[in-house]
C-alpha positions, 0 to 999 in steps of 0.5 A: 803868382797871380799877375804871372798866371793872368798875364799867360791867360791873356797872352796865350789866350789872344794868340790862340785866336789865329789858330782858330781860322773861322772865328778870326775870319769872323771877327775880321768881317765884322770889325775889319782887318785893322781893327782886329790887328789893333786889338790883338796887339793891344791884348798881347802887350798887356799879357806880355807886360802882366807876364814880365811884371808877375814873374819879376815879381814872384822871383823877388819873392822866394816864399811865394815861388817853391823850388820844385827841382834842382837844375842839373850841372849840365843844364847850363850848357844845354840851354847855351846850345839851345838858344844858339838858334834863336836869334837866327830863327827871330831874324829869319822871321823878318827876313825870310829866305830858305830857312823861313820856307823850310821851317815855316814859322820861325818865330814859333820855333824861336819860342819853342828852342827859348822855352825848352832851354830855360827849363833846363836851368830853372826848377821853380814853380813860376818858371815851370809855369812860365816856359812850360806854358809857352812852349805848350802854346808854340807846340799847339800854334805849330801843329795848327799851321797846316790847317791855317795855310790850307785856310789861307790865313797864313802864308809861308815866306821864302826869299834870297839866301842872302837873307839866310846869311843875314840871319845866321851871321847876324843872329849869331852875333846877337846871340853872343851880345845878348849873352855877354852883355844883354841878359845880365843887364835886363834879367839880371842873371849872368849867362857867361862868366 
């Protein structure tokens, strides 16, 4: 459980830095944009790796991961529905169109959907820490977006409606493929029987 917690603290901690616009600006002024992004990426990857490893490790040891509640029978259906926009939003992050302009931060919105969706099907302590922790960070990040836009540290992207079509169609195809094959292969849990 400690590795999972450490990973969350590192990952969320480094992702809070960009929300503190003055602090971020000072770091970039002192060290440069490239080194800042490099350190940010490395620390993010370390945090992410610790999250994945720690979560996997604690799932293998149920004695250290108490079940806090039993997910409702309808939770699986709610999760499948809430996960549907995740892949289109992730694609819209990198192919900005009207969706990106409207939502303003598609990746953070995807994280919110993903985290909330998994709270309906997981009732163990490690899952609560993981999904609730990342959901809280994503909500905080989105709340600070308006201030960061005003400071010029974040720019809302927009583009062609063609990008939206690609994001929606590609995202739905990726969602179906991941639900059918990717989730069982990578996570070890079958989503679609």
